N, C-alpha and C positions, 0 to 999 in steps of 0.2 A: 353729658350725653355723648360727646366725642370719644371719651374714654371707654364708654360701654360699647360703642360701635367698633372702636379699634380692638377691644378685647374680644368681641364676637368674631371679627375678621381673623384675628390671630388664632382663635380656637378653631374656627372653620378650616383654616389652612392646615393646622396641625392634624386634624382628624382626616382631612381629605388626602394628605400626603402619606398617611399610615398605610403600609402595604398589607393587603388582606392575606391571610394564611393560604398557603397553596393546598389545593385539594389533591387527593390521591392520583387522579388522572394527570395533573400537571407534573407531579413528582415523577411518575412513570415516564412521561414524555421527556423530561429533563434527563433522566437516567438513560433512556434510549439514545438521546442525542449525544450524551457523553460516550456511550458505547460506540456509536457511529464515528465520532471524532477519534476515538482510540483506534478503531480499525483503520481509519485513514492513515494515521501515524504508523501503524504496523505495516501497511502496504508500502509506504514510502521508505520505511526503515529497511525492509527486505530488498527493495529496489536499490537503495543506497549501498547495500553490502556488495551486490554483484555488478552494479554499473561500472565501477572502476576496472573490473576485470574483462571488459569487452575487448579491448586491444590484446590482452593476454590470451584470450581464447584463440584469436586468429594467429597470434605468434606461435602458440603451441601447435596449432594445426600445421603451420608451415614447417616447423621443426620436425614434426612427425612425417610430413611428406618427404622431407629430405633423407629420411632413413631408408636404406635399401635392404629390406628384410623380407624373407620369403617364408612360406609355411604358415603354421598356426599363428605365430606372432604377427605376421603381415595382416591377417584377417582381424586380429585384435586391434592393431594400429588403425586399420581402415574404419573399424567400428567407432573407435574413440574420436577419430577425425570427424566422422559424421555427427557424433554427439557434440563435439565442440562447435560445429557449424550450427547444429540445431539449437544449442543453448544461446548462441549469438542471435540467430534469427528470431527465436521465441521471445527474447528479451525486447527486441524492437517491436515485435507484433504486440506484446503485452502493453508496452508503453503507449503505443498508438491507440489501442483499444481502451485502456484505462483513461487516457486523457480525453477521449471522445465521450466517455460516460461520466467522467468527473473532471470537468474543465478546471484549469488552474484558477484559483481565486473564487470559485463558486462557494457560496456559503453553505453551511450544513443545513439539512432539512430542518424546518421549524415546526412542522405539523406531523401528526400521526400518519396522515395520508401520504405525505412525502416520504416519511421514513419507511412506511410499508412498501413503497415502490422502490426506494433506493437501497435499503439495507440488504436484501438478498443478493442484489447485484454486487454490492461492495464485499459481502462475505465471500462470494465466488471469486472475485478479483484477488482478495487477500489469500485465499487458498491457492490460487494459481501462481501468484508470485512467490509464495513460500515453497511450493513444489519446484518451481523454476530455480529458486535459490539453491535448494538442496541438490537438484540435478546438476546445476552449473558447478558448484563446489566439488561434487563427487567427480565430475568429468575432468575438471582441472587436476584433481589429485591423481586420477587414472593416467592422464597424459604425462604428468610429471614422473610418475613411477615408470612408465614405459620409456621415457627419455633417459632414465638413469640406468636402464639395462644395457 
């Protein structure tokens, strides 16, 4: 009798631990969560490319300020100086905005409702930081070319 009860308990445990197959809705949710996580990594990766250049932006701006040039090139230098400052300011604005929307350590959304709310915001943040990365790198290149003249 004890053997039968033990066998029944073991059988019950085995069947209760068996994971049910995931339905299409669960699979779609998991895929969207993976996309969300991938976008988070993309945003941080773009941030990490340009963050080390923040001091460089200000240094290039100061070097350009030290040049005493008149005419068309003076206007070009002034525009690049403004772009260097803009890239610097925009980076810190983006970081503040991003961290308020996606606090450090916050877990990924786990429901469709949470994803529907957060995903469009994240997509916009990723777009912004990628555009800022491109702008920053182009502005640095322009400044360095001007300083070589």
